[in-house]
C-alpha positions in Angstrom: -20.3 -48.2 -6.6 -18.0 -48.0 -9.7 -17.2 -51.1 -9.2 -20.2 -53.0 -9.0 -21.3 -51.4 -12.4 -17.9 -52.6 -13.7 -16.8 -49.3 -14.4 -14.1 -46.7 -13.1 -14.6 -44.1 -11.0 -13.9 -41.5 -13.2 -16.2 -43.0 -16.3 -19.1 -43.7 -13.3 -18.2 -39.6 -12.9 -18.6 -39.0 -16.5 -21.5 -40.5 -17.3 -23.4 -39.3 -14.3 -22.1 -35.9 -15.5 -23.8 -36.3 -18.8 -27.3 -37.1 -17.0 -26.9 -33.9 -14.9 -26.4 -35.4 -12.0 -24.1 -36.9 -9.4 -23.8 -39.6 -6.9 -24.3 -37.7 -3.8 -28.3 -36.8 -5.7 -28.4 -40.7 -6.2 -27.1 -42.0 -2.5 -30.1 -38.6 -1.1 -33.1 -40.0 -3.5 -32.3 -43.7 -2.2 -32.1 -42.9 1.4 -35.5 -41.0 0.7 -36.7 -44.2 -1.1 -35.7 -46.4 1.8 -36.8 -44.0 4.5 -40.4 -44.6 3.1 -40.3 -48.5 3.4 -38.4 -48.2 6.8 -40.8 -45.8 8.4 -43.1 -48.3 10.0 -42.0 -50.1 12.9 -38.5 -48.5 13.1 -37.0 -45.3 15.4 -35.8 -42.8 13.9 -32.4 -43.2 15.2 -32.3 -46.9 13.6 -33.4 -45.5 10.4 -30.8 -42.9 10.5 -28.1 -46.0 11.9 -29.6 -48.2 8.6 -29.7 -45.2 5.5 -26.1 -44.8 6.7 -25.8 -40.9 8.5 -23.2 -40.9 10.8 -25.3 -38.6 13.0 -29.2 -38.5 14.2 -28.5 -34.7 13.0 -27.3 -35.4 9.7 -30.7 -37.7 8.5 -32.5 -34.7 10.4 -31.0 -32.4 7.6 -31.2 -34.3 5.0 -35.1 -35.3 5.9 -35.6 -31.4 6.5 -34.6 -31.0 2.4 -36.9 -33.9 1.2 -40.1 -33.1 3.3 -39.4 -29.3 4.4 -40.1 -30.5 8.3 -38.2 -32.5 11.1 -39.0 -36.2 10.9 -41.3 -36.3 14.4 -43.1 -33.4 13.1 -43.7 -35.2 9.7 -44.6 -38.6 12.0 -47.0 -36.6 14.1 -49.0 -35.3 11.1 -48.6 -38.4 9.3 -50.6 -40.1 12.6 -53.0 -37.1 12.2 -53.9 -37.8 9.0 
């Protein structure tokens, strides 16, 4: 990421720190944003892989952080509304 911004990794880290942010937080926000674009027409396993999660369980934990429930429960609730 630092190379894409033409920065050294340390400079990027300092700039993020100045904004009270971390790379992990930005990655998590982007994954959540992309999930919302992918949710229609993709299986949860496919979405997890597209978003770069190595394991379905890692995706499930992140999802619970984002929405406060498991992905399958969220999809069921979403369909009921």
